Legacy VTK file of the C-alpha trace (Angstrom):
# vtk DataFile Version 3.0
C-alpha trace
ASCII
DATASET POLYDATA
POINTS 518 float
24.008 82.875 37.750
27.337 84.162 39.233
30.338 82.630 37.217
32.051 81.846 40.766
29.216 79.614 41.602
29.201 77.776 38.273
32.819 77.108 38.824
32.327 75.655 42.258
29.911 73.270 40.446
32.578 70.620 39.721
34.234 71.350 42.813
31.654 70.580 45.296
29.194 68.275 43.904
30.423 65.499 45.400
29.890 67.106 48.728
25.925 67.701 48.277
23.397 65.263 48.678
21.104 64.947 46.082
17.483 64.312 46.595
14.753 62.657 44.114
13.600 65.779 42.686
15.939 68.894 43.708
19.197 69.041 44.226
21.192 71.863 46.549
22.781 74.770 44.650
26.552 75.596 45.853
25.939 79.059 47.147
23.092 76.990 48.902
25.801 74.638 50.041
28.774 77.173 51.096
26.112 78.849 52.862
25.070 75.772 55.058
28.122 74.770 55.506
29.372 78.117 57.189
26.229 78.548 59.701
27.264 74.674 60.478
30.629 75.304 61.173
30.436 78.982 62.753
29.057 77.803 66.007
29.983 74.197 65.754
31.849 73.047 69.062
35.382 72.600 67.113
35.393 76.488 66.228
34.315 77.188 69.529
37.030 75.428 71.287
39.526 77.339 69.097
38.152 80.511 69.415
38.527 79.945 73.434
41.898 78.512 72.983
42.917 81.943 71.800
40.876 83.737 74.902
42.324 81.962 77.406
45.546 82.499 76.352
44.295 86.359 76.396
43.179 85.977 79.809
39.556 85.960 78.922
38.730 82.646 81.102
34.790 81.164 81.946
35.881 82.186 85.550
35.072 85.943 84.502
31.332 85.159 84.143
30.921 83.270 87.252
27.821 83.732 89.909
27.610 82.858 93.018
24.341 80.457 93.616
22.394 79.280 96.457
19.743 76.546 97.024
16.155 78.334 96.703
12.699 77.092 96.830
12.191 73.599 95.528
15.770 72.937 95.093
16.764 74.913 92.448
20.099 76.923 92.376
19.139 80.586 92.790
21.999 83.579 92.097
22.758 85.688 95.116
24.376 88.906 94.805
25.126 90.007 98.319
28.173 87.471 98.509
31.698 87.821 97.882
32.314 86.970 93.985
35.621 87.095 93.169
37.002 85.704 89.924
40.777 85.260 89.930
42.667 83.796 87.029
46.348 82.089 87.556
46.958 81.493 83.500
49.155 78.323 83.590
47.498 77.777 80.310
48.990 80.757 78.643
52.423 79.930 80.322
52.449 76.329 78.856
51.559 77.856 75.331
54.663 80.144 75.562
56.937 77.334 76.932
56.317 75.448 74.159
56.240 77.595 71.623
59.262 79.481 72.880
61.190 75.503 73.055
60.819 74.780 69.905
60.730 77.977 67.915
62.241 80.511 70.424
65.861 80.168 68.286
66.586 81.109 64.788
65.930 78.131 62.829
68.948 77.143 60.434
69.012 76.471 56.802
71.128 73.737 55.396
72.192 72.448 51.709
74.706 72.131 48.992
73.673 74.905 46.859
75.103 78.083 48.679
73.496 80.806 46.647
70.006 78.941 47.270
70.787 79.094 50.679
71.674 82.814 50.662
68.260 83.487 48.873
66.322 81.890 51.592
68.012 83.740 54.172
66.577 86.532 52.927
63.184 85.581 52.265
63.087 83.938 56.100
64.453 86.857 57.937
63.606 88.305 61.037
59.936 89.207 60.279
59.214 85.592 59.090
60.740 84.422 62.470
58.636 86.542 64.299
55.662 85.128 62.089
56.743 81.747 62.490
56.579 81.837 66.186
53.682 83.562 66.570
52.141 80.999 64.580
53.252 78.756 66.801
51.343 79.921 69.408
48.316 80.257 66.968
48.692 76.421 66.324
48.807 75.501 69.880
45.690 77.681 70.416
43.582 76.538 67.641
45.105 73.116 66.705
46.497 74.884 63.596
47.058 77.985 61.888
47.257 79.277 58.627
50.323 81.326 56.609
49.092 83.126 53.577
52.217 83.984 51.480
51.384 87.525 49.313
53.546 90.256 48.156
54.023 93.705 49.655
53.587 97.095 47.899
57.354 96.863 47.485
57.110 93.493 45.616
58.161 91.422 48.451
57.380 88.029 49.347
55.940 87.727 52.707
53.478 85.693 54.603
50.483 86.389 56.801
49.013 84.591 59.613
45.730 83.906 59.805
43.878 82.303 62.927
42.198 78.739 62.816
38.926 80.051 63.591
38.470 82.279 60.301
39.524 79.410 58.029
36.913 76.580 57.367
38.659 73.826 55.242
37.423 71.938 52.008
40.080 69.126 52.001
40.633 66.482 49.209
41.875 64.001 51.164
40.794 62.407 54.688
44.156 63.131 55.981
43.764 66.512 55.549
46.910 67.357 53.202
45.714 68.658 49.870
43.281 71.491 50.150
40.295 71.881 47.940
39.214 75.613 48.517
38.822 77.321 51.763
36.700 79.729 53.155
37.368 83.168 55.609
34.940 84.080 57.785
36.368 87.451 59.535
34.646 90.804 61.126
35.005 94.496 60.298
33.773 97.272 61.915
31.720 99.602 59.609
28.686 101.800 59.827
25.308 102.173 58.540
24.427 105.943 58.348
26.318 107.178 61.296
25.595 103.913 63.366
28.690 101.797 63.900
28.143 98.035 63.273
29.940 94.548 63.099
30.068 93.284 59.573
30.831 89.684 58.589
32.861 89.280 55.822
33.572 85.857 53.541
36.230 85.350 51.272
36.370 82.021 49.240
40.027 80.866 48.043
40.488 78.719 44.972
42.901 78.311 42.318
40.680 80.993 40.124
41.672 83.776 43.132
39.676 85.310 45.707
36.075 85.650 45.846
34.897 88.523 48.084
30.928 88.423 50.030
29.062 89.993 52.606
27.427 87.388 55.172
23.857 89.008 55.685
22.346 86.645 58.697
22.987 83.186 56.724
23.072 84.782 53.101
26.109 85.490 51.106
26.197 88.705 49.114
28.940 89.579 46.797
31.061 92.362 48.115
31.211 94.924 45.207
32.417 98.110 46.903
32.848 101.162 45.168
36.842 100.364 45.019
36.227 97.134 43.472
34.232 96.796 40.088
33.955 92.826 40.681
34.167 90.926 44.039
36.304 88.502 42.193
40.543 89.526 42.522
43.603 87.309 41.815
46.339 86.487 44.384
48.728 88.597 42.717
48.888 91.885 40.381
51.587 92.764 38.072
52.136 96.361 35.922
53.811 96.239 32.964
56.262 99.024 31.437
53.189 100.244 29.679
50.725 100.735 32.791
48.909 97.958 31.797
47.590 95.550 35.453
47.787 91.877 34.869
46.163 89.576 37.449
47.926 86.438 38.539
47.137 83.371 40.575
49.036 80.560 42.134
48.850 77.108 40.719
48.331 76.120 44.362
46.039 77.555 47.188
48.117 79.547 49.222
47.002 78.833 52.373
49.317 76.753 54.306
48.501 74.800 57.575
50.966 74.848 60.541
49.484 71.975 62.766
49.909 71.529 66.254
49.300 68.122 66.063
48.021 65.416 63.246
44.622 65.569 64.980
44.638 69.831 65.065
43.630 69.446 68.676
43.803 72.666 70.436
45.888 72.442 73.760
43.402 73.945 75.566
41.245 70.850 74.864
43.141 68.710 77.036
43.628 71.139 80.392
40.929 73.298 80.309
39.027 71.536 82.994
42.184 71.744 85.292
42.586 75.727 84.328
39.194 76.081 85.621
39.761 74.537 88.702
42.691 76.426 89.639
40.880 79.788 89.055
37.705 78.362 91.027
40.225 77.323 94.251
41.847 80.755 94.159
38.175 82.496 93.759
36.524 80.492 96.385
39.545 80.724 98.832
39.312 84.565 98.563
35.628 84.362 98.948
36.040 82.616 102.293
38.783 84.939 103.568
36.270 87.989 103.108
33.241 86.896 104.397
33.858 88.397 107.817
31.414 89.254 110.270
29.746 92.254 108.252
28.647 89.924 105.529
28.466 85.904 107.041
25.703 84.163 108.907
25.132 86.174 111.818
22.212 84.800 114.874
19.938 87.468 116.302
18.732 87.107 120.118
16.223 89.909 120.660
17.140 92.296 117.951
15.714 95.750 118.231
14.973 96.607 114.666
12.434 96.092 112.220
13.770 93.539 109.674
16.726 91.763 108.761
17.576 94.276 106.031
17.779 97.247 108.381
20.290 94.956 110.751
22.649 94.251 107.910
22.767 98.182 106.746
23.101 99.630 110.230
26.096 96.709 110.554
27.518 97.744 107.317
27.090 101.475 108.156
27.888 101.770 111.515
29.887 98.595 112.639
27.212 98.086 115.536
23.676 97.276 116.191
21.611 97.532 118.926
19.975 94.700 120.814
17.632 94.454 124.172
16.692 92.312 127.212
13.541 91.032 127.810
12.839 90.257 131.404
15.609 87.030 131.780
16.087 86.697 128.232
19.125 88.312 127.053
20.081 90.082 123.945
23.043 89.318 121.744
24.789 88.715 118.440
26.806 85.532 117.765
28.240 84.222 114.290
28.702 80.887 112.808
32.216 80.940 112.235
33.530 80.089 108.692
36.789 78.608 108.966
39.215 78.392 105.985
41.950 76.139 105.769
44.621 77.557 103.648
46.539 74.204 103.677
43.493 72.412 101.469
43.581 75.139 99.330
47.465 74.672 98.724
47.229 71.199 98.593
44.185 71.020 95.727
46.343 73.940 93.934
49.617 71.649 94.199
47.738 68.922 92.169
45.937 71.070 89.692
49.207 72.561 88.424
51.011 69.437 88.661
48.406 67.713 86.617
47.919 71.170 84.337
51.576 70.699 83.185
51.749 66.737 83.071
48.768 66.796 80.373
49.834 69.710 78.781
53.188 67.951 78.301
55.329 71.170 79.598
57.898 71.036 82.348
58.020 72.471 85.691
60.826 74.987 85.763
61.304 74.828 89.742
61.340 70.866 89.421
62.903 69.572 92.316
65.407 67.346 89.708
66.819 71.358 89.352
67.995 71.364 92.885
71.510 71.974 93.526
73.786 71.095 90.637
71.401 68.924 88.175
73.139 66.567 85.954
72.334 66.356 82.376
70.484 62.677 82.592
67.671 64.751 85.136
67.736 67.825 83.243
66.454 65.541 80.062
64.178 63.774 82.369
62.402 66.758 83.283
62.185 67.742 79.777
61.100 64.251 78.375
57.492 65.130 77.950
57.747 68.703 76.157
60.506 67.073 73.793
58.371 64.227 72.662
55.237 66.857 72.052
57.419 69.211 70.207
58.328 66.008 67.946
55.079 65.865 66.745
54.829 69.443 66.350
58.270 69.345 64.706
56.969 67.333 62.192
53.885 68.642 61.044
55.893 72.100 60.742
58.684 70.609 58.131
55.641 69.295 56.371
54.910 72.996 55.962
57.847 74.109 55.080
57.530 72.045 52.046
54.894 73.915 51.062
56.374 77.322 52.070
59.518 76.685 49.959
56.970 75.807 46.640
55.749 79.357 46.823
59.264 80.457 47.630
60.685 78.836 44.571
58.127 79.959 42.354
58.677 83.640 43.754
62.592 82.816 42.668
61.811 81.510 39.362
59.031 84.442 38.317
61.366 87.134 39.563
64.727 85.663 37.806
66.621 84.563 40.631
67.083 81.082 39.261
65.123 77.521 39.062
65.542 75.935 42.363
62.904 73.489 41.561
64.033 69.788 43.305
66.803 71.511 44.956
67.228 69.717 48.252
67.230 71.956 51.604
67.413 71.453 55.517
65.331 73.588 57.766
67.051 72.803 61.108
65.002 73.652 64.280
67.201 74.624 67.513
65.566 73.943 70.802
65.819 75.835 73.590
66.449 73.281 76.445
68.252 73.824 79.529
71.762 72.077 79.739
74.697 72.036 82.224
77.343 73.943 80.516
80.016 72.719 82.554
79.081 69.194 81.858
78.614 69.721 77.959
82.371 71.721 77.755
83.991 68.995 79.755
82.346 66.121 77.329
83.741 68.735 74.356
87.216 69.020 75.637
87.164 64.962 75.836
86.449 64.628 72.789
89.136 66.411 71.046
91.312 64.241 68.993
88.248 61.733 68.517
86.024 63.616 66.894
86.386 66.969 64.401
86.012 70.049 65.114
83.099 70.759 63.558
81.327 68.334 65.257
83.045 69.318 68.706
81.687 72.961 67.627
78.224 72.122 67.067
77.870 70.368 70.162
79.423 73.896 72.217
76.627 75.690 74.085
77.885 78.651 73.499
77.600 78.187 69.577
75.089 79.140 67.732
76.786 79.063 64.359
79.283 76.275 63.919
80.151 77.589 60.547
80.917 80.854 61.513
82.963 79.772 64.301
85.027 77.486 62.647
85.763 80.747 60.199
86.416 82.804 63.346
88.886 80.286 64.611
90.478 79.710 61.143
91.335 83.494 61.311
92.426 83.618 64.388
95.004 80.643 63.804
96.109 82.677 60.888
96.713 85.645 62.843
98.867 84.086 65.122
100.979 82.459 62.699
101.295 85.546 60.846
102.536 87.224 64.345
104.836 84.321 65.300
106.692 84.814 62.141
106.955 88.495 62.520
108.349 87.877 66.130
110.927 85.638 64.705
112.115 87.609 61.643
111.666 84.540 59.210
109.425 81.566 57.917
111.242 78.397 58.655
109.101 77.026 56.005
109.726 79.716 53.345
111.900 78.697 50.474
115.037 81.039 50.007
114.017 83.957 47.393
110.545 83.389 47.471
107.866 85.577 48.245
107.852 86.865 52.016
111.403 86.134 52.458
112.931 89.144 54.133
116.489 90.179 52.743
119.617 90.245 54.862
117.362 87.684 57.423
118.594 83.687 57.613
118.296 81.364 60.074
120.369 81.797 63.425
123.137 79.646 63.004
124.124 76.660 65.301
127.280 76.180 67.348
129.805 74.095 65.212
127.862 75.415 62.017
130.280 76.530 58.960
130.511 80.440 58.501
129.773 81.930 55.172
132.617 81.212 52.353
133.862 78.086 54.699
134.457 74.880 52.878
132.564 71.462 54.927
LINES 1 519
518 0 1 2 3 4 5 6 7 8 9 10 11 12 13 14 15 16 17 18 19 20 21 22 23 24 25 26 27 28 29 30 31 32 33 34 35 36 37 38 39 40 41 42 43 44 45 46 47 48 49 50 51 52 53 54 55 56 57 58 59 60 61 62 63 64 65 66 67 68 69 70 71 72 73 74 75 76 77 78 79 80 81 82 83 84 85 86 87 88 89 90 91 92 93 94 95 96 97 98 99 100 101 102 103 104 105 106 107 108 109 110 111 112 113 114 115 116 117 118 119 120 121 122 123 124 125 126 127 128 129 130 131 132 133 134 135 136 137 138 139 140 141 142 143 144 145 146 147 148 149 150 151 152 153 154 155 156 157 158 159 160 161 162 163 164 165 166 167 168 169 170 171 172 173 174 175 176 177 178 179 180 181 182 183 184 185 186 187 188 189 190 191 192 193 194 195 196 197 198 199 200 201 202 203 204 205 206 207 208 209 210 211 212 213 214 215 216 217 218 219 220 221 222 223 224 225 226 227 228 229 230 231 232 233 234 235 236 237 238 239 240 241 242 243 244 245 246 247 248 249 250 251 252 253 254 255 256 257 258 259 260 261 262 263 264 265 266 267 268 269 270 271 272 273 274 275 276 277 278 279 280 281 282 283 284 285 286 287 288 289 290 291 292 293 294 295 296 297 298 299 300 301 302 303 304 305 306 307 308 309 310 311 312 313 314 315 316 317 318 319 320 321 322 323 324 325 326 327 328 329 330 331 332 333 334 335 336 337 338 339 340 341 342 343 344 345 346 347 348 349 350 351 352 353 354 355 356 357 358 359 360 361 362 363 364 365 366 367 368 369 370 371 372 373 374 375 376 377 378 379 380 381 382 383 384 385 386 387 388 389 390 391 392 393 394 395 396 397 398 399 400 401 402 403 404 405 406 407 408 409 410 411 412 413 414 415 416 417 418 419 420 421 422 423 424 425 426 427 428 429 430 431 432 433 434 435 436 437 438 439 440 441 442 443 444 445 446 447 448 449 450 451 452 453 454 455 456 457 458 459 460 461 462 463 464 465 466 467 468 469 470 471 472 473 474 475 476 477 478 479 480 481 482 483 484 485 486 487 488 489 490 491 492 493 494 495 496 497 498 499 500 501 502 503 504 505 506 507 508 509 510 511 512 513 514 515 516 517
């Protein structure tokens, strides 16, 4: 039996149901769990979240149907079948991700050296990965960060979407990860024929164990480059060129959760998004159903069958009719009236409901007309702010896990032991404000609050500490310029450095001159 399977025995025994005479093996357990999870409704919704964000909606597979014989629906291919998409869902995902993660987060701590080291790790590339992780978490309910080392030996983080990871938790609150399975697809060749290959990676405390999923059977992935299907998370090379495999003391998968229930945003609004697409498509279908493809009533038609009639109408735009005695021939239409106001009203209702259910905000809200005050703006942002609070709570918990791996990295690379060091991650939310009102409030607070507090609330300031340093430097330069123009420093003691020879304070009228007695 494989060593990996033997190792998993102690980890998954409590999850396996035992029969009277037989017991499921650990390999069989993983195969059955992967098969159950692969087509589960939860994973399908996670995949749909990413598809809907990329404009792949269910409306694209819609068919026009009619009631046929026996009252059953039948597909109709000779009617307009538009498939329009108004992706309000993607707009909500971008809106919510940018609201919380659009601006770089701040790092504050008493140990300035530790803060500077963290800024090197949490660089712009990490900021981009975190923002993309926020979008992936909204689409799938959660996303996963995987810490790894680049070829240059730098600590970096890779993003895995939710539908690739099957987690096995130690607790019902989903806070402690026991081990995890990653399922993903790669393109390969079977001879000269391209083929999609499903690969499986199992992450545990002993490293990564690689398999190929053949149907529902796991086969160890032993390639020509790797003699074994088991690999460590980190490899190091000493001065003699000897390679050593190292593993983390925790599973290197960090969940970025959208909410505690790991519920995708699409699950809240899918029916509303589909309704918007259907209404737009039906509106265009109705507008396109003109005299050449709508219902026509024939009188004394001079032709063989209705197919020929339709073909002549579509080709020449005309048909031949005949008169028989007192009966006159003709063509009449059953007019289809498209009331655009009804569609507008329904679309407005759907879009408003989608925004409310997604807990976003409408940038065209009537409360923003004219010169809105800050209370109106805060009222408009109330829903997205509440949802962002939940998301921030989950991301703050994720940062505790991220910092654990970063601190281990610092310790292993000789940069210092920062275990237990306190640091705060502060998210800067991108909220619309009335700048004039905010600046006036800052001005009125001078003398009541400290300069640091006032500057921190100013709408034009992103880094309060840097702005305080600039302000201090500006005041020092202004003081130096004032002293240069005056030619002396009234606060400088005579004979001290900085005093200029031959310079003295200007005499006032009535003061005794040099050498005179008082």
